[in-house]
C-alpha positions as CSV (number, residue, x, y, z in Angstrom):
1,M,-4.5,8.0,-19.2
2,A,-4.7,9.5,-15.7
3,F,-5.8,8.0,-12.3
4,L,-7.8,10.0,-9.8
5,Y,-8.0,9.1,-6.1
6,K,-11.0,10.4,-4.1
7,A,-10.9,9.3,-0.5
8,D,-8.8,10.0,2.6
9,P,-6.1,12.4,1.4
10,A,-3.5,11.1,3.8
11,R,-3.9,7.6,2.3
12,G,-4.0,9.3,-1.2
13,A,-0.5,10.7,-0.6
14,Q,0.7,7.2,0.1
15,W,-1.0,5.9,-3.0
16,A,0.7,8.7,-5.0
17,K,4.2,7.7,-3.8
18,L,3.5,4.1,-4.7
19,F,2.2,5.0,-8.1
20,A,5.3,7.1,-8.7
21,Q,7.5,4.2,-7.9
22,K,5.5,1.4,-9.6
23,A,3.6,3.1,-12.5
24,P,5.4,6.4,-13.2
25,D,3.8,6.4,-16.7
26,V,0.3,6.9,-15.1
27,P,-0.4,10.5,-14.0
28,F,-1.9,10.4,-10.5
29,H,-4.2,13.0,-9.0
30,I,-5.8,13.4,-5.5
31,W,-9.2,14.9,-5.4
32,P,-10.1,17.8,-5.8
33,D,-7.1,18.4,-8.0
34,H,-8.0,16.2,-11.0
35,G,-6.2,18.0,-13.7
36,D,-7.7,17.7,-17.2
37,P,-11.0,16.0,-16.8
38,A,-10.8,14.5,-20.2
39,A,-7.6,12.7,-19.2
40,I,-9.1,10.8,-16.3
41,R,-9.6,7.1,-17.2
42,Y,-9.6,5.6,-13.7
43,L,-11.2,6.6,-10.5
44,A,-10.6,5.1,-7.0
45,A,-13.1,6.4,-4.4
46,W,-15.0,5.7,-1.2
47,Q,-17.9,7.7,-2.7
48,P,-17.5,8.8,-6.4
49,P,-18.7,12.3,-7.4
50,E,-22.3,12.5,-8.6
51,N,-22.6,11.4,-12.2
52,P,-18.8,10.8,-12.6
53,T,-18.9,10.4,-16.4
54,H,-20.4,13.8,-16.8
55,M,-17.3,15.2,-15.0
56,F,-14.9,12.7,-16.6
57,P,-16.2,11.8,-20.0
58,N,-13.5,9.3,-20.8
59,L,-13.8,7.4,-17.5
60,E,-13.2,3.6,-18.0
61,V,-13.2,2.0,-14.6
62,V,-14.4,3.0,-11.1
63,F,-12.6,1.3,-8.1
64,S,-13.9,1.2,-4.6
65,V,-11.2,1.7,-2.0
66,G,-13.2,-0.6,0.3
67,A,-14.3,-4.2,0.2
68,G,-17.9,-3.1,-0.4
69,I,-19.7,-0.9,-2.9
70,D,-23.0,-0.3,-1.0
71,Q,-21.9,3.3,-0.4
72,F,-21.9,3.9,-4.2
73,D,-24.8,5.3,-6.1
74,L,-24.6,2.9,-9.0
75,S,-27.3,4.7,-10.8
76,G,-24.9,7.5,-11.5
77,V,-22.3,5.1,-13.0
78,P,-23.2,4.1,-16.6
79,A,-23.5,0.4,-17.2
80,H,-20.5,0.4,-19.6
81,V,-18.2,1.5,-16.8
82,P,-17.0,-1.5,-14.7
83,V,-17.1,-1.0,-10.9
84,V,-14.5,-3.0,-9.0
85,R,-14.5,-3.5,-5.2
86,M,-11.2,-3.8,-3.3
87,I,-10.0,-7.4,-2.7
88,E,-6.5,-7.1,-1.3
89,P,-4.4,-8.9,1.3
90,G,-4.5,-6.1,3.8
91,I,-8.3,-6.1,4.1
92,V,-8.4,-9.9,4.2
93,D,-5.7,-10.2,7.0
94,G,-7.4,-7.5,9.1
95,M,-10.8,-9.2,8.9
96,V,-9.3,-12.6,9.8
97,E,-7.6,-11.1,12.8
98,Y,-10.7,-9.3,14.0
99,V,-13.2,-12.2,13.6
100,T,-10.7,-14.6,15.2
101,Q,-10.2,-12.5,18.3
102,A,-14.0,-11.9,18.5
103,A,-14.8,-15.6,18.2
104,L,-12.2,-16.4,20.9
105,T,-13.5,-13.7,23.1
106,I,-16.9,-15.3,23.1
107,H,-15.6,-18.9,23.1
108,R,-13.4,-18.3,26.2
109,D,-16.2,-16.5,28.1
110,L,-14.4,-13.2,28.3
111,F,-17.7,-11.3,28.5
112,D,-18.5,-13.2,31.6
113,Y,-15.1,-12.9,33.1
114,G,-15.2,-9.1,32.4
115,L,-18.4,-8.9,34.4
116,Q,-17.0,-11.0,37.2
117,Q,-14.0,-8.7,37.3
118,Q,-16.2,-5.6,37.8
119,Q,-17.8,-7.4,40.7
120,Q,-14.4,-8.6,42.1
121,V,-15.5,-12.2,41.7
122,W,-12.8,-14.9,41.2
123,R,-14.7,-17.9,39.8
124,E,-13.7,-20.4,37.2
125,L,-16.3,-21.2,34.4
126,P,-16.5,-24.6,32.7
127,L,-14.3,-24.7,29.6
128,K,-16.0,-25.9,26.4
129,P,-13.8,-27.5,23.8
130,A,-13.6,-25.7,20.5
131,A,-14.9,-28.8,18.7
132,Q,-18.1,-28.4,20.6
133,R,-18.5,-24.7,19.6
134,R,-20.3,-24.3,16.3
135,I,-19.4,-21.2,14.3
136,G,-21.3,-20.1,11.2
137,V,-20.4,-17.5,8.7
138,L,-23.0,-15.7,6.6
139,G,-21.3,-14.9,3.3
140,L,-18.6,-17.0,1.6
141,G,-16.8,-14.5,-0.5
142,V,-13.0,-13.8,-0.1
143,L,-13.4,-12.6,3.4
144,G,-15.8,-15.3,4.7
145,T,-13.7,-18.0,3.2
146,A,-10.5,-16.6,4.7
147,V,-12.1,-16.3,8.1
148,L,-13.3,-19.9,8.1
149,D,-9.9,-21.2,6.9
150,R,-8.4,-19.7,10.1
151,L,-11.2,-20.6,12.5
152,R,-11.2,-24.3,11.6
153,L,-7.5,-24.5,12.6
154,F,-8.7,-24.0,16.2
155,G,-10.9,-27.0,15.9
156,F,-14.2,-25.2,15.8
157,A,-17.1,-26.9,14.0
158,C,-17.3,-24.5,11.1
159,A,-20.1,-23.9,8.6
160,G,-20.9,-21.2,6.0
161,W,-23.9,-20.0,4.2
162,S,-24.0,-18.3,0.8
163,R,-26.5,-17.5,-2.0
164,S,-24.7,-19.9,-4.4
165,P,-23.3,-23.3,-3.6
166,R,-19.7,-23.4,-2.4
167,E,-17.2,-26.1,-1.3
168,I,-14.6,-25.3,1.3
169,E,-12.4,-28.0,2.9
170,G,-13.3,-28.7,6.5
171,V,-16.5,-26.4,6.3
172,E,-20.1,-27.5,6.2
173,C,-21.5,-25.4,3.4
174,Y,-25.1,-24.3,3.0
175,A,-26.6,-22.5,0.0
176,G,-29.8,-20.7,-0.8
177,E,-32.8,-19.5,1.2
178,G,-34.0,-23.0,1.7
179,S,-31.0,-24.0,3.7
180,L,-30.7,-20.9,5.9
181,D,-32.9,-22.2,8.8
182,A,-30.8,-25.4,9.0
183,F,-27.6,-23.3,9.0
184,L,-28.8,-21.1,11.8
185,S,-30.1,-24.0,13.9
186,R,-26.5,-25.4,14.2
187,T,-24.7,-22.1,14.8
188,D,-23.6,-21.0,18.3
189,I,-21.5,-18.0,17.1
190,L,-22.9,-16.3,14.0
191,V,-20.6,-14.1,11.9
192,C,-22.1,-11.7,9.4
193,L,-19.9,-11.0,6.4
194,L,-22.6,-10.4,3.8
195,P,-22.6,-7.6,1.3
196,L,-25.4,-5.1,1.8
197,T,-28.1,-5.5,-0.8
198,P,-31.9,-5.1,-0.7
199,A,-32.2,-8.8,0.1
200,T,-29.8,-8.6,3.1
201,R,-30.9,-5.2,4.6
202,G,-32.4,-5.9,8.0
203,L,-31.7,-9.6,7.7
204,L,-30.4,-9.8,11.3
205,D,-33.7,-9.4,13.0
206,A,-35.9,-11.1,15.6
207,S,-37.0,-13.8,13.2
208,L,-33.4,-14.8,12.4
209,F,-32.3,-14.6,16.0
210,A,-35.1,-17.0,17.0
211,K,-33.8,-19.6,14.7
212,L,-30.4,-19.7,16.4
213,P,-29.9,-21.9,19.5
214,R,-30.8,-20.1,22.7
215,G,-27.7,-18.4,24.1
216,A,-26.0,-18.0,20.7
217,S,-23.8,-14.9,20.0
218,L,-23.4,-12.5,17.1
219,I,-20.3,-11.0,15.5
220,Q,-21.4,-8.3,13.1
221,T,-18.7,-7.2,10.6
222,G,-20.9,-6.7,7.6
223,R,-22.7,-3.4,7.2
224,G,-24.7,-1.5,9.8
225,P,-28.1,-1.8,8.0
226,H,-28.0,-5.6,8.1
227,L,-28.9,-5.3,11.8
228,N,-32.2,-4.4,13.4
229,Q,-30.8,-2.9,16.6
230,Q,-34.0,-3.0,18.7
231,D,-34.4,-6.7,17.8
232,L,-30.9,-7.3,18.9
233,L,-31.4,-5.6,22.3
234,A,-34.6,-7.6,22.8
235,A,-32.8,-10.9,22.0
236,L,-30.0,-10.0,24.4
237,D,-32.3,-9.1,27.2
238,S,-34.4,-12.2,26.8
239,G,-31.3,-14.5,26.7
240,Q,-32.0,-15.7,23.2
241,L,-28.6,-14.1,22.4
242,Q,-25.8,-14.1,24.9
243,N,-23.3,-11.7,23.4
244,A,-22.8,-9.4,20.5
245,I,-19.6,-7.8,19.1
246,L,-20.4,-5.1,16.6
247,D,-17.9,-3.4,14.3
248,V,-20.5,-1.7,12.2
249,T,-23.7,0.2,13.2
250,D,-26.4,2.3,11.6
251,P,-25.7,5.2,11.9
252,E,-22.0,5.4,12.4
253,P,-21.4,6.4,15.1
254,L,-24.4,5.6,17.2
255,P,-26.0,8.6,18.8
256,A,-25.1,9.5,22.3
257,G,-27.2,7.6,24.9
258,H,-28.1,4.8,22.5
259,P,-28.6,1.6,24.7
260,L,-26.1,-0.4,22.7
261,W,-23.3,1.8,24.0
262,T,-23.7,0.6,27.5
263,H,-25.2,-2.8,27.2
264,P,-23.1,-5.2,29.3
265,R,-23.4,-7.9,26.6
266,V,-22.3,-5.7,23.7
267,R,-18.8,-4.6,22.5
268,I,-18.6,-1.9,19.8
269,T,-15.6,-1.0,17.7
270,P,-15.6,1.9,15.2
271,H,-15.6,0.1,11.9
272,I,-12.0,-0.9,12.2
273,A,-12.2,-4.7,11.6
274,S,-10.1,-4.3,8.4
275,A,-8.8,-1.5,6.3
276,T,-7.1,-1.2,2.9
277,R,-3.3,-1.2,3.2
278,P,-1.9,1.2,0.6
279,D,1.0,-0.9,-0.5
280,T,-1.0,-4.1,-1.2
281,A,-4.0,-2.1,-2.5
282,V,-1.9,-0.3,-5.1
283,D,-0.5,-3.6,-6.3
284,V,-4.0,-5.0,-6.7
285,V,-5.2,-1.9,-8.6
286,L,-2.2,-1.9,-10.9
287,D,-2.8,-5.6,-11.7
288,N,-6.4,-4.8,-12.5
289,L,-5.3,-1.9,-14.8
290,R,-3.1,-4.4,-16.7
291,R,-6.0,-6.8,-16.8
292,H,-8.3,-4.1,-18.1
293,R,-5.9,-3.1,-20.8
294,D,-5.5,-6.7,-21.9
295,G,-9.2,-7.3,-22.0
296,L,-9.2,-9.7,-19.1
297,P,-11.7,-9.9,-16.2
298,M,-10.7,-7.7,-13.2
299,L,-10.5,-9.1,-9.7
300,G,-13.4,-7.8,-7.7
301,Q,-15.5,-6.6,-10.6
302,I,-19.1,-6.5,-9.4
303,D,-22.1,-8.1,-10.9
304,R,-24.7,-5.2,-11.0
305,T,-27.6,-7.6,-11.0
306,R,-26.5,-8.9,-7.6
307,G,-25.1,-5.7,-6.2
308,Y,-21.7,-7.2,-5.3
């Protein structure tokens, strides 16, 4: 019952060492060296090969090495093969760090102070208490919940929106399409942590931005296709939005000369908000292998009807 890793080979080598230490009974292969195709039961990949069960007829589980599965072509993975996205402490910790620094960058006016520095201007701006800054997170999965748990410790007025009802201590929770407008109207800093689905593709557009308070800001750490880039530029230039911090774009990277590269109210990072840590990721995968063998639900197993 062999395991195949198909992603970054350097990380794959780290996984191989950890498997050798923690699960020496599981043969481990790194793509393209897959050994006997009939022996492969488990596949971990950023993008699986086309029609993986044709190549590996006894495949039992497909793991994503990332927190999302929108890069998968699920039509090529038969319905009887579970698909499991990565939920592990390394990804969670990285996202909490990134969104916290982004929110504080906006809250403490570092965009404005950066522009003042370029102009050699020394001028103090009024400091707004955290309790008067309203942060809203789109998406209340593991990442969104962890982000809100941290941000509320600073005293921010925190809210979250999700498709299904949730309850989180110290967080005002909104659920369903009917509550989205109310959620947006109370949000000064909007954080996108939604999965990419047909329903969320292009969600961050002019219509949504218009429902935020004038001068709101955006932290985009979901997926690039969530965002209509031209609508973002128009909202920034009109003052409807004040700042945007983008860790994801569409395409990645943006083409040379794209106006988002040089916009004074935009900061871009190259999809580095969080990353799978091999040590913690392998522990989570091995736990899921045990769950699978025992007939128990696996952590992160997706619901194909929802796409996440």
